[in-house]
N, C-alpha and C positions, 0 to 999 in steps of 0.2 A: 724342518717343516713344522714339527710340533711346537717349537718356540714361536713360529709365525702365527699359528692358529691361537696359541695362548695369548699372544700379544693382542690379536683382534678381539679376543674374549675380554681382555682387561681394558682395552681402549675401544669402546664400542663406536665412538664417533669416527675412528679410522675405518672400522668395518663399513659404516654407511658410506663414507667417502670412496672407499675402494669399490663398493658395489656401483656407485654412480660413475666412477671413472672408467670401469669396464663396461657397464651397461649402456652408456650413451653411444659410444662408437659401435658397439655390437648391434644396437638397435637400428643403426643406419645401414648395416650390411643388407644387401638384397639377395634373396634366394629365389632366383627367377623373378616373378613379379611381386613376391612377398617379402616384406620386412617386418621385424617385430615391433619396431618403435621403441622409444626410450623407456617407457613404463614397463612393458612386458619383459624387456631384456634386463632391466634393473632388478625386477622381481626374480627372474630366473637365476641371475648371478648370485643374489643374496641367498636363495634357497640352496644352490649348489655348494656355496661356501659353508653354510650352516650344516648341511647334511654331511659334507666331507669331515667337518670337525667332529660331528657326532660319531660317524662310522669309524674313522681312522684313529681318533684320539680320545673318544668318549667325553667330548666337551659339548655341553648343551648351552647354546647361546640364548640369552634372554635379555632383550633390550626393554627397558621400562616403557610401559604403555603411554606415559605422558609425552614421550618424544613423538610417537605416532599421532597422538591427539593434537599436539601443537601444530605440526606440519600439515595435517589434513585440514585443520581449521583454517590455516592460512590459505591453503589451496582453494577451499570452498568460498572463502570471503573474496579472494581475488577473482574467482570465476564469476561470482555474483556481480562484482563491479563491471566486468566485461559484458555481461548479458542484461544488466538491469533495465536500461531504457527500452529493450525489446520485449521484456518479459510479459508485461500486461497486454501488449498488442498480440503476443503469441497466445495468451490464454483465450483471447476472443476468437482467434482464427483456428486454433488446434487443440483447445482444452479437452473437448469431449473425446477426440481421437486419442489423445495421450492417456486418458483414463481407461479407455477401451483396451489400448495396448497393454497397460499395466495389469488389468484384470485377466486378460488372455494369458499373459506370461505367468502370472501367479497360479492360475487354475491348472494350466498344463504342467507346470513344475511340480505342483502338489500331487497330481495324479500320477506322474511318472515316478516320483520318489516313493510315495506310499505304495502304489500298485506294483512298482518294480521290486521293492523290498519284499513284499508279500509273495510275489510270483516266484522269486528265487529262494525263498525261505530264510531270509536274513532275520536275525534275532531282534528282540525289542531294543530300541534305541537307535538302530541304524537308519531308519526312515527319517527321524528328526534330524540326525546328523547330516544326512544327505541333503535335506532341505536347507539346513543352515549353511553347509559348504557350497552347494551348487548355487545358492542365492547370495553367497558371501555376506550373510547377516549373522554375525556371531551371537547376537542377542537371542536368536531362536534356540540356541543351546540352553540359555538360561531359562527361557519359558518352558521348554520341554522338561528340563531338570526340575523346575518348580512343580510341574504336573506330577512327577514321581514322588517328590518329597511331601506334597500335600495329600497324597493318596488318591488324587483324581485319576491317575493312571496306575493300574495295578501292576505289581511285579510278578511276572510269570513264574510258575513253579520251577524250582531248580536254579533260579537266577537271583542275584542280589541287586540292590540299587546301585552299588558301585560298578558292577558289571554292565549295567545299562548305561551308566555314565561313560564308561570306557568305550562302549560301542558308539555312543554319540560322537565322542572325540575322534574315533577312527573314521567314521563316515564323514565327519566334517573335514578332517585333515586331507584325506585322499581327494575328495570332491572339490575342496576349496582351491587347491593349487591348480588342478586341471581346469576347473571352471574359470579361475582368475585369468590364466593365460589364454584359454580358448575363447572367452568372451571378448577379450581385447582384440585378438586376431579377427574374430567374426565381425565385430562392429567396425573394424577398420575397413573392411571390404564389402560390407553388407549392401550399401547403395549400389556399388558397381555390379554386384552379383545379380541385381534386378535390372541392370541396364541403365543405371543413372550415373550422371557425372556429378560427384559430390561438390566439387568446387563451383560448377555452374549453378547447381541447385541452391547452394548456400548463398550465392550472390542474389538469386531471385528472392529467396526468403528475406534477406536483409533489405532489399528494395521494398518488399511488401510491408514489412514491419515499420519501415521508415515513413509510411504514409505517402502523401503526394510530394514530399520534399525530396530534393536531390543532394542536400548537404548533410554531413554527419551531425548528429545532435550534440549539444554542449555536453562536455564531460566524457565524450566517447573518443576512442582512438581516431586519429586522422582529423579531428575537429579543426586543427589549425593548419592543415596542409593547404597551401594556396592553389595548387593544381594549375590548370590553364587559366590565364587571365587575359581578357581582351585589352587590358590597359598596360601601358609601358611608360618608362621614365625617359624623357629626352631633354636636351639642353639646346637653347637658341640664343644667339647674340642679337640683341634688340637693335633694329634699325628702322622700325616702323614708327613714323612720327606720331601716329594716332595713339600709340601706347606710351610715348614719352611724357612724363609729367603726371601720370596717373599713379595712384597708390595701388598696392597689391589687393586691398579690399575692394576698391572700385573695379578693378579688372575681374575679381571673383564674382561680383554682382552682375557684371556684364557677360561673363563666360564661366558659369558655375561648373561646367563639365570639364574645365581645364584649369584647375587651381595651380598657382605658382607655389612650389614647395621650397624653393631656395633662390636667393639672389646673390650673385657673385660680382663684385666690383673691384677692379684692380687687384685681383688675386685674393681678396678678402671676402669671407662669407658673411652675408647679412641675413639674420633670421627673418623669414617671411612672416612669422607670427607677430613681428613688431611693426608690420604694415609700412614698409619703406616705400618711397616714391621711386618709380622706375626712371632711369636715365638712359640716354642713348649709349650703346656700347656695353650695357649690363648683360651678363649672361644669366638667363632665367631658366630654372628647372621646372618642367611641367609634367604632370602625370595625367594622361588622358587616353582616350580610345586610339589605338594604333592607326586605324583607318582614317580617323579625322586628322591625326597629326601628319600623316602622309599627304593628305589632300590640302591641308591649310597651314601646316607648320611654317612654310616659307613666308607666310604673311607676317609672322613675328620678326623673322630675320633668318640668316643662314644657320643651319644646324651645326653644332660644334661637338667634338668628342672631348669634352673637358672632364677629366676624372674627378676633380673636386666637385663640380656641379652635379654630376650624376651619382656620386657616392652617397646615396640615400637608401637606408634599409627599410623595406616594406614588410610589415608583419601583420598577422591576423589576430583578432582579439574577440572574445565574447564578453559582453557587458549586460548585466541585468538592469532593467529600467526601474528606478525607485523614486525618481523625481516627479512630484505632482505637477511641476511647471511644464515638464515635457509631455506628460500624459495627455492624450486627447488630440494632440497635433498630428497632422498628416505628414507623410514623407515629403510631399511637395512643399509644405510650409517650412519644414526643417532644412530642406535642401539648400536654401539661400541664407541660412544663419551661420554664425561662427562655429556652431556645433559640427556642421558637415564639412568644414574647411579641410581640404586635403584627404578626405576619407571617401571610401566607397562602401556602400551598404551591400553586403553579400547575401544575408538571409535574416529573417525574423522568426523566432521560435516562440510559440504561445502554448502554454500547458503541455510542453514536451513535444509539440508537433510544429513542423515548419509550415508557415502560412504563405500564401501568394503575396507578392510584392507589387504594388502599383502606386501611382502618384497619390491616390486618395486613401491608401492604407493608413490607418491610424495607429499610433504607438500607445501602448497601455502599460500601466504599472504591472510588473511581473513578467513582461516580455523580456526575451533575451535577444539582443541584436549582435550580429557578427559583422565586424567592420575590418577593412584593410586600409593601411596607410602608414605614414611615418610614426614612430613611437611618440613623438611630442604631440602630434595631433590626436592620437588615440588616448593619451593620458588626459588631454583637455576634454575629450568627449566623455571619458569616465567621470570626471568631476561634474560635468553638466548633467549626466544621466544619474548621478548620485550613487554610483557603485564602484566597487573595486574592479580593476581591469584584469581579466584572466587571459594570459597569453601562454605560448609555449614555454617562454622563459620562466613564467610563474610556476610551471610544473617541474622545474629543475630540482626542487626539494619536495619531499612527501611529508604531509602532516600526519604523524603517527598517533596523535591524541585521538583524532576522530575515528581512526581505524580501530584503536583499542576499545573505545567506548562502544562502537557498533558491534564489535565481536563479543564484548561482554554481554550486551543485551541479547544478541543472537544465541550465544552459548547457553545463557541462563534459560532463555525460552525453549531451547532444545532439551534441557534437562527436566522441564516440568512434565510430570507424568500423571495420568489418571488410570487407576486400576479398576477394571470391570471384569467380574467373574474370575478373578485371579490372574487376569492378563493385563500387564502394564501397557498403556498406550502413550507414546511420546513422539514428538517431532524428530528428535535426535539432534545431538549437538552439531554435527556436520551440516545437516540441513538447516539448522538455525543460523549458522554462520553464512551459509549460502544466501538465505533470505535477507540477512542483514546487509550483505553486499549489494543485493538486488535493490533494496529500498534506498540505500545511500546513493547508488548510481541513478536510480529513477528520480530522486529528488534533485540530484545535481543537474540532470537534464533540464530541469525547470529553473534552477538557479545555480550557475556554475561556481558560485562562492561556497555552496553548501559542502560540508564534509572535508574541506581542505583540499589542496591540489594532490593529485595522484598521477604520476606520469605513466604512460603506457608501458614504458620499459620496466618500471618498478612493478607494475601490476602483472605483467606477463612473467617476470622472474619469480614472483611469489607463487604464481599458479604452477609453473613448471617445477621449481625446486620443492614446493610443498608436497605435491603428489608423489614425486619420485623418492623423496626421503621416506615418506609414509610406506610405500611399497617395499623399500629396502628393509625397514624395520619389520614389516610383515613377513618378508621372506626369512629373515633371521629367526623369528620366533616360531614360524610354521614348520621349518625343515625338520627338526627333531620329532615332531608329532607324526609326520609322514612315515618315518622309519618304523615307529612303533606299530603302525597299522599294516605294514607289509607282511604278508604271510598267508599261505593257502590260496584257494580260489576266491575267498571273500574279497580280497583287494581288487580282483579283476571285475567282480560285480559292482563293487563300489565305484571303481573308475568308469565303468561303462554306463551305469545308471546316472551317476553324478554328471558326467559329460553330456549325456543326452538331455537331462533335465535342465542343464545350464544353457544349452544352445538351441535345441529344437523349438521351445516355446517362443524364443525371440524371432526366429525365422517365420514362424506362423503369424505372430503378431505384426511383423513388418509387412508380410504379404496382405493381411487383412486391411491394414491402414493404407497400403499402397493401392490396392485394387478397388476397395469399397469407399474409402474416405478420400482417395486421390491426394493423400498428404504428401507434401514436399519430402523428398527422400532424406534430406539431412535433418529436418524437423522430426520425421518418422524415426530416424536412427537415434536422435536424442531422447525421444519418448520411450523407445525400447531400452536404451541404456538406463533410464530412470526406472522403468518397469522391472529391470533386472537388478536394480539397486547397485549398479556397478559404476562408481566414479572413474576408475581407470579406463573403462571401455568408453566412457563419454570423452575422456581426453583423447583417445585414439580417433574418435570421430572428428573432434576439433582439429587435430593435426591433419587428418586426411582431407578435410573440407577447407582447410585454411581459413576458418571462420569460427566465431564464438556462438553463432546463431543456434547450433544444435542444443545448447544448454537452456534454451527458452522453455521447452516442455519438460525438461528433466525434473524439476522439483515437483511438478504435478503428479506424474506417474510414480516418482520416488516415494512421495508421502503416502499415496494410496497403497502401494505394494508393501511398504514397511509394516503397516498395520495388518494387512492381509497375511503376510508371511509369519508374523508372530502368532496370529490366531491359528493359522494352518499348522504351525509347528506344535502348538499345544494340543490341537485335535489329533494330529498324527501320532503323538506319543500315547494318547489315550487309546487310540484304535490299535496300536501295535502291542 
């Protein structure tokens, strides 16, 4: 066994993979109505392995922080891509409530940690460590430590600065692991505890943020799902003399709602776009309203089940309008042109919002139109509209360049810091990557060509693997610190105060937003996760609600409480 743990120490990537391999199935196990979920279980597995190595074989696992940084950044960027189009709509509807949630959580956390440490007689340093651990913000330790080093916080008689630092680390280690697991479990079931259905509430929130539209925005998941369509493809053998001798374009002008997509003659397919003349006995493929075809299809001739005639793939596409020749024309004007041949207009998006469609609705430069039809017709429409056609097939590959550029900008923005009264204020690199993803997705909803294609499968994989590798690294590095803090009744107080400070403020904030702001429960949970600065707990809400919408208020409360927690940690150390 010692050789196994030594191997895991030497091969740290294997340690991470082992934590994932055990954590994922463990997270799916149900204990009554409760399950840990992949994130909490992966964290626990990593901690147990790390602690076992320390206790049994005196091995201290330490995985480089760059690994955690990389995967957390990928998670945050992918999360931003998923939530981007809803973010600004969410700010309008729940921004104030998210800020209030964050302030309540921070204030109660600070009072519990500082007051609790003073009440039970914990030495200097423990209060700041409790704030840092219960809030899972490691930077608080640095701020509190700087207060000691600068002399702003005096060293009590009989203690040294190193002893204060050790107390901070102990308070942090014990409260961190308990609060990390506890907050994930709490957030996973918090909406249900207040009598809400998270899946149903998430759907309501998504509908509200989508505005008056009923179709997914460009660049979002499910944008190209056809769903129920009132149109169908059917084939008829022409025996109506009134149709014989007329060209495909002539018939389209007379019957624009029933375009001919294919002509089959003597077993050979003739491209309808070449405008052939219809002969008696031809098999024509028509896409039209099912109701109309049932009533009037026999006027063309008998319907036939010809596999060649009906073998036409219908796909959905988003196309940004950039042609000045098209701009200004109405749907009614365009409906009888070659642009509309074989296509159905499903939706029009303007400035990221779906707009109502009517015969007199005009098309403008910058609009995004969603069309369905054969790929040849869609490609022709793309040329006419002056833009690249974005389809589900386009998303088969992911453009890495745009992702890298966006993450560079977001990461750098997160590192920028302003120091006021000795306290550094910064957005944080993870929040910077989150905002980068939000902005890219937001702009893509206005122009699906922006930022390169990103498939939903690739995005969700980055989100899932990014967070869980991060917590596996976290568990490996935190396990040994927990052991050093175990001893006497101090650890009991640290565990009790840290757990209460991590969980109770969240429940109070959720209650206030639920009862007084009447905030949607999933949006409320997302705001509370941000107010607690807990990305893993946000992921638990996303999993439980089966939606990305909880991430909408997360950056708002996250940013506010990050600043407040740093200020609070500095003051806490001065007072202790």
